N, C-alpha and C positions, 0 to 999 in steps of 0.2 A: 407456538404454531401461528403462522401468518393467517390473516383473515380468509383469503381464497381457499387455503387448505382446510381450515376449520369448517367453512361453509360446505365444501365438497364432502367432508366426512359426515357432518351432522344433517345435512339437508335430506338425504334418503330416509333417515330415522324420523325426522320431523314431518315429512310428507306422509309417510306410512301411518304415523301416530295421528295425524290430522284425519285420516280416513277412518280411524277407530273412534276418535273422541271429539272431533270438531274443533279442537284448539288450533288456531292458525299456525301454519308452519313458520311463517315469518316471525311471529311472536316467540315461538319456541326457540328459533335460531338466535334472534336478537337478545332474548333474556339470557340464554346460555352464554353468548359472547360477552355480554355486559357483566354478568355475575361471576364469570370465570376468567375474565381477561383473555378471551379467545383460547380458552383451554389451559392457560398457563397457571391458573390458580384454582384447581378443582380437586382438592384433597378428598380421597375416598370416592373419586369419580362423581362428586356432587357438583354438577354444572350450574345449578339454579339457586344455590344458597338456601335450600330448604332445611329448616331446623329440625333437630331430633336429638336422639341420645347416643348416636354412634361415635362421635368424636367431639372434642372440645377445641375450638379455634378462635383466634381473635377476629373481630369483624367491625366494620365501620357502621355506626348507627347515627341518624340525624336526630339530635335532641336539643331542645331549647335554642334553636337557631344556629346550631353548629354541629359538625361531625365529631364524634368521640369514638374511641376504640374500646370495645367491650369483648369479653369472652363468652361464647355461647356454644350450645350443642348443635351439631349438624348431622344429617343422615349420611350413611355410607352405602355405596352401591358397588356391585361387581363389575359394572361396565357403564359406558356412556349411554348405551341403549336403555339400561335399567333406570338411569337417571331421567331420561326423556319420558319413559313410560310413567314413572312415579310423579313427575311434574304435572302431567295431564290429569292423573288421578287426584292429585292434590287440589287442582283447580276445580275439578268436577265435584269433589267431596265437600269443598268449602262453599256453603250456601251463600256466603257474602259475595262471591264472584258472580254467581248467577243473579243475585239481587242487584248488583251494580251494572248489569246488562252486558257482561263480558261475552256471553255466548250468543246474544242477539247480534252484537257487533261481529263476532266470528262468522256467524251464518251469513251476514251481509258482506263478508270479506273486507271489513272496515278495520284495518290494523290500527289506525290512529284512535278510533273509538275504543278498541279492545285494550290498547295500551293505557289509555286514560282510565278505563274501568279498573284495570289492575291497580293503578295508583290510588284511585278512589276507594277501593276495597282494602287497601292497606298491605299490598304485597311487599312493598319496601317503604322505608321511612324517608328516603331521599325525595324532596319535593320536586326535583327535576327528573324523576324516574321515567315518566311517560315520554317526555321530550327527548330523552336520550335514546329510548327504544325507537321512537319514530324516526329520528335522525339516522340511526343505524340501518333501519329497514330501507329508507330511501337511498342512503349512500351506497349500499351494496345490492340494491335491487332485489330484496328478499321477497317482495310481494309476488314475484313470478312463481314461487313455490306454493303460494296460497291457491293460485289458479289451477296448478297441477293437482293439489290435494283435494280441491273442491269437486273435481270430476270423478273422484274415486268413490265407489260404493263401499259400505262397511265390510270389514273382513272378519268373518267368524270361522273358527276351526271346525265346528260341527253344525249339522243341519238343524238339530234340535234348538240351537241358540236363536235361529231365525223364528222358529215357531214360538218359542218362549217370549221373544220380543213382540211378536204379533199378538199373542194372548194378553200380554201386559197392556198394550195399546188398546186392544179390544175392551179390556176391563176399565181402563181410564175413560174410554168413550162412553161406556154404559154408566159410569159414575158422573159424567158431565164435565170431567176435567179437560177433555179435548172435544171439540165440536164437529170434527170432520173424520168420518170413518175411513177415508182414503189413506190415512197414515197407517192404520192397521193393515189395510190391504197391501200397501207398499212393502211392509215388513214381511208379510206372508209370501209375497212375490220376490223377495230379496232385492228390492229396488230402492230401499230407503238409504239415503246417504247419512253419514255421521253429522254433517253440518245441519241437516234437517232435524235429526234427533236432538242435537244440542239446542236448537231453537225451540223444539217442543219441550225439552226439559225446563227451559226458562219460563215458558208460558205456564206449564203445569205448576212449577214452584210458585209463580206469582199468584195463580188462582188459589193455591193452598194457603197462601198468606192473606187471602181476602182482597187481593188487588183485582179490580174489574177490568180484565183484558180479554 
């Protein structure tokens, strides 16, 4: 698939997922393009090279100053959409990405900082990984999708999910993990954006680790 067609297919998924998780759409598209060679190398619809037990495949890893081919396990998905969703969940679940500041950069729409945070947190062994993502984002103008995604409020299927989120933020406020009750109010009013929540998640995680922010 050529780059324009790949971007046209993946961008709506990436923008929608950004509204859910705060992961920059530009990062999602660039990682998918880089990891899958624009969709040409995505066995099992695994666009992001996320490892798991679904299939055994050869892969390039950077070891001791050079690239070597090894065989490893990778996850399998029913569709590209499933791969995009799992990619964001993978980043959210891995505390190392929050600790590296990934979601702070995402909240600021700073794709260069987010790309470097991914590399610093060990997403890939390639020492040039961040630079490759940044070059791709600039070459294809992918940052425009970040601006589109940042304007979207979070999307929930059920009303009770907003209330549950508000209750959770209310509890975190009472425990002192967040200092501004406005965040809970925004959740109750269904006005909280996912980029704001991603930023909050990073602050909460830092405070739980004893970091004075």
